[in-house]
C-alpha positions, 0 to 999 in steps of 0.5 A: 263816140265823140262827135267830130269837129265842124265839117262839111263836104260836097258830095255828088253822084248817082243814087243807087238806093233809097229807104228809111234810115235805121238810126235816124227817124225822119231821115232817108238813107241814100246810097250814093255812087260818089262821082265827085267830092269837094271841100267847102271853103273854111270848113274841114272835109272829114267825109272824102278822106274816109270814102270806102273802096269803090263798089263792085257794081259801079266802080265808084265809092258807095256811101250811105248819106242821111237826107231829109226825105222832103228834100229828095222829092221823087228821087230814086235809083238813077237820079243824080244828087249833089248835097253838102254833108257832114260826118257824124256818129251816124255816118254822113248826114246832109244839111237839114236846111241847105241853101238854094244852090247847095242841094241839087236833085236831077232825074236820070238823063232822058227822063221826063 
């Protein structure tokens, strides 16, 4: 498969599942119920136009995103994640080294 052109999309939603990524050693596969997407100025958005149909459980599109585990901390199902991701031959992949405002991980409401 040919690599897609430079692209980046902001994805935000609730984590449904998290585990090791099958194709990318050292990365986690995060299943995200996507609540919101946004274009990153000056870069093509190749992720949101290709979102799957809404999932049966959440009624939202569900997308598996590769994320470096050290960026996620203790995040798991129910947590909220906002991340900038690009479309790759292995599926959506979060930035390896996001800026301080480009990755947000928050526990479920009422937790803590």
